[in-house]
N, C-alpha and C positions, 0 to 999 in steps of 0.2 A: 676463532675462525670456524666457520661452518663447513662441514665436510661436503665434498661434491657428491651428487647422487650417482649411483651406479645403475646403469640401464641394462636392459636385456638379460636380467637374471632369470633363471628358470627354476621355479620352486620344485619341480619334479625332476630336474636334471641332476647330473652328477656333481658331487661336492667339488671335485677338482676343477671342473669347468667354471663353475660359479666363483670359486675362490680365485681362480686365475683372472677373471674379469674384475673382481674387486681389487685385487693387487695391482692390476694394470692402471686402474683409475687412481689409486692411492700413490702409485709411483709417478704418474704424470702430474698429480697434484703437488707432490714434493718438488719435482723439477720445474714447475711453473713459477716458483718464487725466485729463480735465477732469470735474468741478471740483477733484479732489484736487491736481493739478499747479498750480492757481491759488493754492494756499496756499504761501507762501514756506518754510514749515517742512517741507513734504513733499518732502524731498530725493530719496527713492527714486522717487516718482511722476514727478518731473522727469527723472530719469535714464532711467526706463522710457519716458517719452514721447520722449526723444531717440532711443532705440533704435527705437521704432515709426516715427518720422519717417525714420530711415535705411532701414528695410525698405521703406517705401512708396516712397521715392526710388529705390531699386535696382530694384524691380519696374517702376516707370514708365520708368526709363532703359533697362532691358533690352528691354522690350516696346514701346518707342516706335514701331518700324517697323510694328507691327500696330495700334497705338492712335492714332497720329498726333499732331498739334500739342497737343492737350489733355494728353497724357502728358508732352510736353516741358515745358510750362508747369507742370504739377503737380509734376514732378520738381524743377524750379528752386525752387518754393515750399517743397517738403519739405526741400530742401538748406539753404535759408536758415533754416528753423526748426531743423533739426538742428544747424547751426553755432551758432546763438544759444544753444540749450540746452546745447551742448557747452562754450561759454564759461562758462556758469553752473556746469556740472558741474566744470570745472577749478577754479573758486573753491571749490566744496564739497569737493574733494579736497585742495586745498592748505592751506586754513585749519586743519584739525585737525593737519596735519603741522607747520605753522609754530608753532602753540600748544604742541604736544607738545615740539618742539625747544627752544622758549623756556623751557618748564618744566624741561627737563633742564639747560640752561645755568644757570638760576637756582639749581637745587639744587646743582650743582657749585660755584658761587660761594659759596653759603651754607656748604657744607662747608669750602671753602678759607679763608674768613674766620674761621670758628670754629677751624680748625686753627692758623691764623696767630696767633690770640689766645692760644693755649696752653690746656692742660687746667686751669690754676689761675685763669683769668681770672674776675673777679667780674661784669664787665659789658663792653659793647662801646660805643665811641663811634661816631657816624655816619661819621666819617672812616675807619673800619676797612674800608669797602667800596671805598676808592679804589684799592686794589691788586688787586681782584677781576679775574681774567684774562678773564672773558667779558662784562664790562660793555658794551663797544661792540657786541658781537655781538647780545645780546638787545635792545638798543635798536633796532638795525636791523630785527630780526625783528618787534618790536612795531609798527614803522612799516609793515612789509610786511603784517602782519595787519590794520591799519587800512585800508590800501589795498584789500586783497582783500575785506574786509567791505563797504566802500563800493561797490566795483565790482560786487560780486554784487547789491547792492540796486538799482543803476542798471540792470543787465542784466535783472533780474527784472521791474522796472517796464516796461522796453521789451518784454519777452516778453508781459506782460499786455495791453499796448496792441495789439501785433501779432496776438496770438491773437484778441482781441476783434474786430479788423478783419477777420480771416479768417472768423470765425463769423458776424458780422453781415452780411458781404458774400456769404454763401452759397457759400463756396469749395467745400465738400464736394459740394453739389448740382450746382454747375456742372461740377466735375471729372467726376463720375459721368455726367452727361448727355453730356459730350464724349467719354467713353470707351465709351459704348454703341455697339457696332458694328452695322452694317447686316446683319441675318441673311441677306439676299438677295444680298449681294456675293459674287462668285466668289472662291475661294481664291487665284487668280492675281493678284487685285487687292489683296491685303493689303499695306498700307503705301502704297497709292496714294491717289487722290482720292476713293475710295468711302466714306471714313469720314464719319460724321455731322459737320456743321460744329460747331466748338467755339467757345465764347465766349471772349473775352480773359480772362486770369488776373486775380486780385485786384489792385487798385491798391495801391501801397505807401503806408503811413500817412504823414501829413504829418510832415516833419522827418527822415525816414530811410527806408531800404529796408525793405519788408515781409519777414516770415520766409520 
């Protein structure tokens, strides 16, 4: 996913002001993937949202000395969201591989059973599959596929809850309010106590840590 361009940056301007503009674009980029990413079938949107969360996190981590405590809290929240979406993405990557490998092993066994029966066989008894070389392998892969499907569903429901908690709690507005630097603060004070006071970050949803 190509990152959005950040306009109106001032090369000679204060780091805090420029960093705030970059963070604002990255935050809006992250939020732009909802509501598509709230559909479990939208695998690509979920993947792009993970990348957007990573970009926001890195901007906030790198510019924290200029933006202060709100950047630190925002980076932690972005990282938790990135990690959760990453776990979902891992399931999305693994499931097709497991299913494809299971299909190959089944095809190999079907060929083996047919070859073992001989070219003149008129029919096959169910017991003919007993000697199939891959039987134990694809049974295990099918169990893995069930686990990955179930885990993906659980993680996605957790993502929905935690994203709703962030949005309903006004995370984006609070973050940008905390990142808004004082234009009258001298450059030598960057990273000091001259930053606008930040509000505490979003509370973790009940039953687990927030994203």
